[in-house]
C-alpha positions as CSV (number, residue, x, y, z in Angstrom):
1,M,41.7,24.2,20.2
2,P,43.6,27.4,19.1
3,L,45.8,28.6,22.0
4,D,48.1,31.8,21.4
5,L,50.0,31.7,24.9
6,T,53.6,32.9,26.0
7,P,54.9,31.0,28.8
8,S,54.2,33.7,30.8
9,Q,50.3,33.8,30.4
10,A,50.2,29.8,30.7
11,L,51.8,30.0,33.8
12,G,49.3,32.9,34.7
13,L,46.4,30.9,33.9
14,W,47.9,27.8,35.7
15,H,48.2,30.1,38.7
16,A,44.9,31.8,38.7
17,V,43.1,28.4,38.2
18,T,45.3,26.6,41.2
19,L,44.5,29.5,43.7
20,Q,40.6,29.7,42.9
21,Q,40.8,25.8,43.8
22,V,42.4,26.2,46.5
23,H,40.3,29.3,47.9
24,E,37.0,27.5,46.9
25,D,37.4,23.6,47.0
26,G,38.8,21.7,50.3
27,R,40.1,19.0,48.3
28,D,43.7,20.2,47.8
29,L,44.6,17.5,45.1
30,T,48.4,17.1,44.6
31,L,49.8,17.1,41.1
32,R,50.3,13.3,41.3
33,Q,46.3,12.8,41.7
34,M,45.2,15.3,39.6
35,A,47.5,13.2,37.1
36,I,45.5,10.0,38.1
37,L,42.3,11.7,38.5
38,L,43.1,13.1,34.8
39,E,44.0,9.9,33.2
40,I,41.0,7.7,34.7
41,Y,38.7,10.3,33.6
42,L,40.2,11.4,29.9
43,V,41.5,7.8,28.9
44,P,38.9,5.3,28.1
45,P,38.4,2.5,31.0
46,P,39.4,0.0,32.5
47,H,41.7,1.4,34.8
48,T,44.0,-0.8,37.5
49,V,46.2,0.3,40.0
50,R,49.2,-1.9,37.8
51,G,47.9,0.3,35.1
52,L,48.3,3.3,36.6
53,A,51.7,2.9,38.3
54,A,52.8,1.5,34.8
55,K,51.3,5.1,33.1
56,L,52.9,7.4,35.9
57,G,56.1,5.8,36.5
58,V,55.7,4.9,40.5
59,T,54.8,1.7,42.6
60,K,51.6,0.2,43.1
61,P,52.2,1.7,46.9
62,V,52.1,5.3,45.7
63,I,49.0,4.6,43.3
64,T,47.3,3.2,46.2
65,R,48.2,5.8,48.6
66,A,46.7,8.7,46.0
67,L,43.5,6.5,45.6
68,D,42.9,6.0,49.1
69,T,42.7,9.9,49.5
70,M,40.7,10.4,45.8
71,G,38.2,7.5,46.9
72,E,37.6,9.3,50.8
73,Q,37.0,12.2,48.6
74,G,34.3,10.5,46.7
75,L,36.3,11.3,43.7
76,V,36.9,7.3,42.5
77,T,35.8,3.8,44.1
78,R,37.9,0.6,43.9
79,M,37.1,-2.9,43.4
80,R,38.3,-6.4,42.8
81,D,38.2,-7.6,39.5
82,D,35.7,-10.8,39.0
83,R,38.2,-12.2,36.6
84,D,41.3,-11.9,37.8
85,R,41.5,-10.8,41.7
86,R,45.0,-9.6,41.6
87,N,43.6,-6.7,40.2
88,V,42.1,-4.0,41.4
89,I,39.8,-2.2,39.1
90,I,39.5,2.0,39.6
91,K,35.8,3.1,38.8
92,R,34.8,6.9,37.7
93,T,32.3,8.4,39.8
94,V,29.5,10.9,39.7
95,D,31.5,13.5,41.9
96,G,34.5,12.8,40.7
97,A,32.9,13.7,36.8
98,L,31.3,17.2,38.6
99,Y,35.0,18.1,40.0
100,L,36.6,17.8,36.8
101,E,33.6,19.4,35.0
102,R,33.7,22.6,37.7
103,L,37.7,22.1,36.8
104,G,37.4,22.5,32.8
105,D,34.9,25.0,33.2
106,L,37.2,27.2,35.5
107,I,39.4,26.7,33.3
108,I,37.7,28.2,30.1
109,A,36.5,31.1,32.5
110,R,40.1,31.8,33.5
111,G,41.7,31.4,30.0
112,R,38.6,33.5,28.2
113,A,39.4,36.3,31.4
114,Q,42.8,36.5,30.7
115,N,43.1,36.6,27.0
116,P,39.9,38.5,26.2
């Protein structure tokens, strides 16, 4: 994955991608929600509220609030762990996978347009 961007170019790419996301997608995820979503989709499961809280260095209620919003948007689902009812397992959804695939495509397209 060769990339040769200056810090200014990298920020310009991030700016272009986030602007397009705001214009084209009504979800408007926070940076924390995006970090959680990427963790769920890029790191092999299982994912729990407790594990995500530890990974991000926040409390479980912080993760729960973020998951509430992402669940309403269809990006993730949650279910109790049958083996340990104290744990909540976070699951991927088709909508979440498609959202991140489109985001990846957008980043590639903007990167190519910025750095031909």
